[in-house]
C-alpha positions in Angstrom: 16.5 7.9 13.5 16.9 4.7 15.6 18.9 1.6 15.5 16.1 -0.9 16.1 14.5 -2.3 12.8 11.0 -1.4 12.6 8.3 -2.0 10.0 5.5 0.6 9.5 2.5 -0.2 7.3 0.1 2.4 6.2 -3.4 1.7 4.9 -5.3 4.8 3.8 -8.6 6.0 2.3 -8.2 8.1 -1.0 -7.7 11.7 -0.3 -7.0 11.1 3.5 -3.3 12.3 3.2 -2.1 8.8 4.1 0.7 8.9 1.5 2.0 12.2 2.8 1.9 10.9 6.4 3.8 7.7 5.4 6.5 9.7 3.7 7.0 11.8 6.8 7.1 8.7 9.0 9.8 7.3 6.9 11.8 10.4 7.3 11.2 10.6 11.1 12.3 7.0 11.7 15.1 6.7 9.1 13.1 4.2 7.1 13.0 3.4 3.4 9.7 4.4 1.8 7.9 1.9 -0.5 4.8 2.8 -2.5 5.1 2.8 -6.3 8.7 2.0 -5.6 7.7 -1.4 -4.6 6.2 -2.0 -8.1 9.7 -1.3 -9.5 11.3 -3.9 -7.2 8.6 -6.5 -8.2 9.1 -5.7 -11.9 12.9 -6.1 -11.6 12.6 -9.4 -9.6 10.1 -11.0 -11.9 11.3 -9.7 -15.4 7.8 -8.4 -16.3 7.5 -4.8 -17.5 7.0 -2.3 -14.8 4.1 -0.9 -16.7 2.2 -4.1 -16.4 2.4 -4.0 -12.6 1.3 -0.3 -12.6 -1.7 -1.1 -14.6 -2.8 -3.9 -12.3 -1.8 -2.2 -9.0 -4.0 -3.1 -5.9 -6.8 -4.6 -8.1 -8.3 -8.0 -7.9 -9.5 -9.7 -11.1 -7.0 -7.7 -13.1 -6.2 -10.6 -15.5 -9.6 -10.6 -17.2 -7.9 -9.3 -20.4 -4.5 -10.7 -20.0 -5.0 -13.6 -22.4 -6.0 -11.1 -25.2 -2.6 -9.4 -25.1 1.0 -10.4 -25.5 3.0 -9.9 -22.2 6.7 -9.8 -23.0 9.0 -11.6 -20.6 12.6 -11.0 -20.2 14.0 -14.5 -20.6 11.9 -17.6 -20.1 9.8 -18.8 -17.1 8.6 -22.2 -16.5 5.5 -21.1 -14.6 4.3 -19.0 -17.6 3.6 -22.0 -19.7 0.2 -22.9 -18.3 -0.4 -21.6 -14.8 0.2 -17.9 -15.1 -2.3 -16.2 -12.6 -3.0 -13.1 -10.6 -1.6 -15.2 -7.7 1.7 -15.3 -9.5 1.9 -11.5 -9.7 0.8 -11.2 -6.2 3.6 -13.6 -5.2 6.3 -11.4 -7.0 5.1 -8.4 -5.1 5.0 -10.3 -1.8 8.6 -11.6 -2.2 9.6 -7.9 -3.1 8.0 -6.8 0.2 9.8 -9.5 2.2 13.1 -8.7 0.6 12.8 -5.0 1.3 11.8 -5.7 4.9 14.7 -8.1 5.3 17.1 -5.3 4.6 16.1 -2.8 7.1 13.5 -0.5 8.6 10.7 0.3 6.0 7.4 2.2 5.5 5.0 0.4 3.2 1.9 2.0 1.8 -0.9 -0.4 1.1 -0.3 -3.5 -1.1 -1.1 -5.8 1.8 2.3 -5.4 3.4 0.7 -5.7 6.9 -0.4 -9.2 5.9 2.7 -10.3 4.0 4.9 -9.4 7.0 2.4 -10.5 9.7 5.2 -12.5 11.4 7.7 -9.8 11.5 8.7 -8.5 14.9 8.7 -4.7 15.6 5.8 -4.1 13.1 3.0 -1.7 13.4 0.0 -1.2 11.1 -2.0 2.1 10.9 -5.0 3.1 9.0 -5.8 6.7 8.0 -9.3 8.0 7.3 -10.7 11.6 6.7 -14.0 13.2 6.4 -15.4 12.7 2.9 -15.7 16.4 2.2 -12.0 16.9 2.8 -11.2 13.9 0.6 -13.4 15.0 -2.1 -11.5 18.5 -2.0 -8.0 16.8 -2.3 -9.0 14.5 -5.1 -10.5 17.5 -7.0 -7.3 19.4 -6.5 -5.0 16.4 -7.4 -6.8 15.4 -10.5 -8.8 18.5 -11.6 -12.2 16.8 -11.1 -15.4 18.3 -10.3 -17.0 17.0 -7.0 -19.2 14.5 -8.6 -16.3 13.0 -10.4 -14.2 13.1 -7.4 -16.8 11.2 -5.4 -17.1 8.6 -8.0 -13.4 8.2 -8.3 -13.0 7.6 -4.7 -15.9 5.1 -4.4 -14.6 3.0 -7.5 -11.1 3.0 -6.5 -11.8 2.1 -2.9 -14.0 -0.8 -3.9 -11.1 -2.1 -6.0 -8.7 -1.6 -3.1 -10.9 -3.3 -0.6 -11.7 -6.3 -2.7 -7.9 -6.6 -3.4 -7.0 -6.5 0.2 -9.9 -8.6 1.5 -9.3 -11.3 -1.2 -5.5 -11.8 -0.3 -5.6 -11.2 3.5 -8.8 -12.7 4.6 -9.3 -9.4 6.8 -11.3 -6.4 5.9 -9.8 -3.2 4.5 -10.5 -0.3 6.7 -11.9 -2.3 9.6 -10.4 -1.4 13.0 -9.6 -4.9 13.9 -7.2 -5.2 11.0 -4.9 -2.5 12.3 -3.1 -1.4 15.4 -4.3 2.3 15.1 -6.9 3.8 13.1 -7.1 7.7 12.9 -9.1 10.5 11.1 -6.6 13.0 9.7 -9.5 15.6 9.5 -9.4 16.0 13.4 -5.7 17.1 13.9 -4.7 17.9 10.3 -2.1 16.0 8.3 1.0 17.2 10.1 -0.3 16.7 13.7 -1.8 13.3 12.7 1.7 12.2 11.7 3.2 13.4 14.8 0.5 11.5 16.8 1.1 8.3 15.0 5.0 8.8 15.3 4.4 9.2 19.2 2.4 6.1 19.3 5.1 4.1 17.3 7.8 5.4 19.8 5.8 4.1 22.8 5.0 0.9 21.1 8.5 0.2 20.5 10.2 1.9 23.4 12.1 4.2 21.2 
């Protein structure tokens, strides 16, 4: 626990254990944790159904089929008449990120929070990788896939995640210059990786 407001952003490769690390960081520093929870916030703020946000989470070009379906709104919205766009959805989510950050210390997983909050003081952004074999093993266990299916799942979803991040931030997803710290969780294991990052954050902010 600490009294200083801090913002921790965690980018992660699929199967790297990044979400588990982020959850533990939130506990260690007394932060609110935002992952899928952020979608709930964005849905409430915008009046769109939460399911719609979930289907389009972290994917660029996700409106290709939108105009073939009816998207129910709660109430009316002027912007919806003609200029409804993926940028509008991204704006809802960005507003939710800023609102959450304004209320206290937070850990955000993905969703370009590092870019949205780039002017926030006391912010640190980390990226967690892992060896591909361990990542495949975790995805197999989580989803019940065979190794070939897990490898394809990782490749496809990371291409979507990267294009989403790169499109909105102008930076490169997973490239070291986009983050304050990049670490391979395979070297120390999930638990010690989290402890290492926590110590880095303490030193970074003088906690």
